N, C-alpha and C positions, 0 to 999 in steps of 0.2 A: 512545432518541433516534433521530431520523430522520437520514438521510445529510446533509441540508442543515443541520440543527442542529449536527451534528458539524463540518461544514465551517466554519460560522460561528464555532464555538468555536476552531478552529485559526487562523482568520484573526485573531481577537482576540488569541490568544497571540503571534502573530508581529508584530502591530502594536506591541507593546511595544519592539521593537528596530528602530532605523533602520539600523544598521551591518550589512552582510552577514556580517561575521566573527562577530558575535553570533548572527545567524540560523543560520549553519552550526553554531555551538556548540549552539544549541537543538536542531537536527536530530540532532547527535551524541548529546546527552543523551537525546533521545526514543528513539533506537536503543538506547542503553545500558539504558533502563528496560524495554525489551521482553523478555519471558521468552525464555530460550534455546529454540531448536527442539530437540525430542527427537532424539537421534541416529538413530533409526529412520526419520526423515523426511528426513535429509540424504542423499538418493539422487540418482542421475543423472536419474531420472524427474521429480524435483521441482525440478531446476535450471531456471531460466528462460533460454531462448535469447534472445540479443540484449543481454544484460547483459555488460559488460566484466568486472565483478567477479562473484563467485559469489553467486547469490541462490537460496535454496530457498523454495518456496511449497507449503504443504500446505493443502488445502481439504477440509472434510467437511460433510455435510448433517446437521444435528441439529435435530429438531423444526421442520422447515420453514425453518430459517435456515442460512445459509452461515457456517461457522466457519473463519476463516483463521488460520494460524500461518506465520511467515516469519522468515528470518534471512539476513544477508549477512556476508561476511568483510571488507567495507569499511565504515568508520565512517559516512560521509555516506549511503551507499546504504542502510545498515541503518536510518538515520533516515528516509529516504524511504519505505522499505517499511513501517516502523512507522506512518507517517502513513496510508498506504493501508490497512493492516490496521485501524487505528483507525476509519477511515471506513466500510469495508465489512464488518467482522466483526460477525456477529450480525444481518445484514440478510437480507431475503428475496431469492431469485434475481431476481425481477421488479424489486424496488427497485434492485438493483445494475445490472441491464441498462438501466433507464430513467433512471439518475442522470446528472446533468450535473456533472462535477467542476470547479467554478469556483474552488475554493480554490487550486489549483496556480498559476493565473495571478495571483490576488489577493494571494498572499503573495510573488510575484515569483520563484517557483521556476524557472519556464520560462526566464526571461532570465538567471538566475544559475547555471545548470547548464552544464557542458561538453557538447558535442554527444554524446559517448559516454554521459554520464549521462542526458541527455534521451532518448536511444534506449532506455536501460535502463528509465527510468520508463515509457515507452510500452509496452515489452515486459511490464513488471509489470502494468500496467493491462489490457493485452490478455489476459494469462493469467488474471487475476482475473475478468474478464468472461466468458472462455471457460468457466471453472468454473461460473459462475452460469448460463450458457446450458445447459450439460450437465445441471446439477441441475434446471433448470426443465423441460427436456425429459423427464427421468426422472420428475419429479413428475406431468407431464401424461400420461405413458404409461399 
């Protein structure tokens, strides 16, 4: 699936819920469905700066695609990172770098997150795009 197809799927899933408490519950459920991050990746190096809660992000390049794994110690943040992994995992570095993540606004996430969580979301996005940039430069070298 393309990044936009995945985003459209997420938007559709969130449209089923009008109440934000239900949307938060959906986020928490999505985070709970995410596989646990192997202990060897829960390192200081994989912690994302700028997140109030602890978020670990592991990225690997496999057959020309970026494979992301992530985990957080906070329920809602774990759901947010699960969404980002869902969108970017298995995509090429170039597709990640050129993507426009419209689903975040369309599901109302931006307006319903606290300022600290919004900063954390931006930090997660920035880190994922940084990995994609590094992988694309290595591939081009």
